[in-house]
N, C-alpha and C positions, 0 to 999 in steps of 0.2 A: 717670332718675327712678325711685326705688324706691316700693314700695307705701306704706311708712311716710311718705315725703315727700309723697306724694299725699294722705295723710290729714290732714296738718297744717292746710291751709286749712279743711278740713271741721271739725276740732276747734275751731278759732278761731271759726268762724261759729256753731257750736253754743253756745259760751260766750256769744257775743253774743245769741243767741236767748233763752237763759236770763235774761240781764240785762234785755233789753227786755220779755220776757214777765212778769217780776216787778215791773216798774215802770210798766206801761202805764196803770194806774188813776190814776197821779199826773197824767196829762195830760188835756186836754180830749178828748172822744171822737174828734173828726175827726182831730186830730193823732195820737192813739193808734192809730187804724185805719191811717193812712198809715205810721207808724213800724213797726208790726207787719208790714205787707205788704212794706215795703222789707227788713225783716229776713228774712222768709220768702224773698224773692227772693235775698238774699245766700246763704242756706243752700242753696237749689236750685242756684245757680251753683257753689257749692263741692261739693255732693254729687253732682249728676247727672253732671258730667264725670268726677268721680272714679270713680263706679260704672262708667260707660261705658268709661273708659280701662282699668280693671282687667279688665272683661269682654272688651274687645277684645284685650288682651294675653294673657289666658287662652286665648281661642279661637285666637289666632294660633299658639300652641305646642301645640295638640292634635295628636296623631299623624296623623289623616286630612288635615289641612290645613297641617301644619307647613311643608312646603316652599313652598307657594303664598302663605302669608300672613305669613311672618316679617317682611316689610317693614312690617307694621302697627306693630311695636314700635320701628322706627327713629326716628320723630318724637319719641317721649317716653321713650325709653330702656328699653323692656321687652325687652332682649336675652335675658334669662334667663326660663325658664318660670315662670309664676305658680302658686303653690300652689293646689290645689283648695279648700283652706279659705277662701281669698279669692275665687278665680275663680268657683266654682259659685254662691255667694250673690250675687256681683256680677252674673253673667249672668242669674240668676233675677230679681233686683231690676230690671234693665234691661228685660227682656221684660215682666214683670208691670206695671211702672210705666207703660210706654207703652200697654199694653192698658187700664189703669185710666184714664189720661188721655183716651184715645179715648172711653171710656164716659161720662166727665164731660161732654165736649164734645157728645156725642150727646144727653144729657139736657137740657143747656142749650138746644141748638138746637130741641129738641122743645117746650120751654116758651116760647121767645122769641117775642115779638110786637112788630112795629114799627108796627102800625097805631095811629093816635091813639085814645086812649080815656081816659075819666075814671074813673068808678066803675061797676062791674058788680055787680048783686045776684044771688046764686044761692040757690035754695030749699034750705035745709038747716037742720035743727033745732039743730045745734051752732053755738055762737058763734065765728066766726073771721074774720080779715081777713088778706090777704096782697097782696104786690105781684108781678105777673108780670114775669119778666125781659124786657129789651128796651127800646128807646127809646120805645115807645108809652106807657109809664108807666101801664099798666092796673092799677087797684086793684080787688080782689075782696072783697066783703063778703057774709056769709051773712044770710039772713032771720032766723036765730036771734040773730045779733048785734044786728040792728036792733030786735028785740023786747026784747032785754036792756037796751040802753042808751038813754038819753034823747038829745035833739038835741045837747046840749053835749058829752056823752061821745062821741057819734058823730063830732063834729067833731075831737076829739082823735085818735081812731083814724085818720081820713082824713088829718089833718095828718101823723101818724107815717108812714103808708104813702106819702103823696106825697113826703115827704123821701127815702125810699128810691128812689123813681122819679127825682126831680129830681137827686140826686147820683150816680145810676147805681151804686148799691150792688151791683147784680147783677154788674157787671163786677169789682168788688173781691172779691166772694164767689167768682166763677168763678176768678179768679187764685189765690185761697187754696185752693180745692178741687183745682185742677190741681196745685199744689205738693204737696199731701198725697198725691195719687195717685202722684206720682213719688218723693216722700220721706215715707213714712208717719209717721216720727217727728215730723213737723211738726203732727200732729193737735191736740195741746194748744194750740199757738200759733194754729192755724187757728180753734179755738173761741174764743180771745181776740179774734180779728179779728171774728168774728160778734157777739160781745158788744159790742165797740166800735161796730160798725155799728148795732146796736139802740139803744145809748146815744146815738149821734149823732142818730138819728131821734126818740128821746125828747126830747132837748133842743130839737130843731126844733119838736116839738109844744108844748113849754113856751113857746117864743117866739110861737107862734100864739095860745094861749089865756091865757098870762100867769100861770098858777097851777101851781106845781110839785106841790103836794099833790094837786090835782085830777087832774093827769096820772097821778100815782102810784096814786091810787085807781082810776082807769079801767083802768090797766094790770093791776092786781091782779084786777079784775073780769073782764076779758077772758081773762086767762091761766089761769083755773080749768080751761079745756079748750082745748087747742091742736090745731089741725088745719090743715095746709097741705101742698101737694106738695113733695117734695124739690127743692131748688134755688130755692125762693121764699123771700122774706123776710116774716116774719109778726110782727105787733105782740106776740103772746104767745110770742115765740121764746125764745132761750136766756137763762138767767141772770136770770129775773124777780125773785127776791128781792134780788139785788145791784142790779138796775136801780131797783127801788122804793126801796131804801135810799139810792141816789145821788140820786134825785129828791126825797127828803125832806130831803136836806142842801142846802147852798148850791151855786150854779152853779159848775162847775169854773173855776178861775182860769187865765188865760193864763200859760204858762210864761215864766220869765225868759229873756232872750236868752242868758245863759250856759248855761242848761239845754238850750236848743235846740242851741247849738254843741256842747256835750258829747255830746248824743244823736246828732246827725247826723255829727259828727266821728268818733265810734267806729264808726258804721255804714260811713262812707266808707273808713276804713282797712281794716276787715275785708273790705269789698267788693273793694278793690284786691287784697288777698291771694287772695281766692276767685277773682277773675277770671283769675288766673294759669293756672287750669285750662283756661280757654277757649283760651289760647294753644296748649296741646298739642292740643286738638281741631282747631284751625285747621291745624296742621302735618299732622295725620292726614288731614284733608280734601284737603289739597294732594297728599299721597302717593296717595290714592285716585284723584284726577283724573289723575295721571301714569300710573297703571296701568290 
């Protein structure tokens, strides 16, 4: 396997990412969020093994370890030294990516709560609301928010945050953030995932109160000031102008079966090509076990 051939699945998955990223607003938020996350997973499956394989092949041919680790290249055809132009960036990306992923997991675990909870009010002048990660479903509101909103508006905010907790959007956001830590070029797609999750919760709030315009006004009122810990989902989060515009329009229509087939068919074909990289990693692990 050459470096060029290793990059082919990655290139195809990036094309898929651009297509899905440009069309996600055409789908209902729940479907858009899932499609975006599956696309992100496909890119990671294509990119991470590619980077690790190139880094492993580069290290295996460095002078200090050349004699001891040349067998690394046997499972995936890296019999010739890899240029430093490819090897050094791949090695740095692999090490930094794993370090960043560890930091994301540490932050998530520090925020995560599994104890049952409903709504907690904290004393703070700024109006904010967010959902704490974890199966506890803890919703946090500020005293400033309660002073700003009437009872009906508060019910919209609580419905929005409870939707985040009920659908475990924290897990989806964690998966997206881990992917970005390993493959930084996925940041724009990750932000689209966050936008879709907020839209998902917005539509859930509409189903509770029954008035799209009222939810839009409440969102605009709360979003004048946004405050929430990193890793938490907040009602005044990403893309407020776009979310308000979507709420002032009609409810998103369910996609036609043909659209679903086209979307997931494209993802499945690209995923199959990207998964080929895992085959090489499996062979490498077998060689490591033998040695």
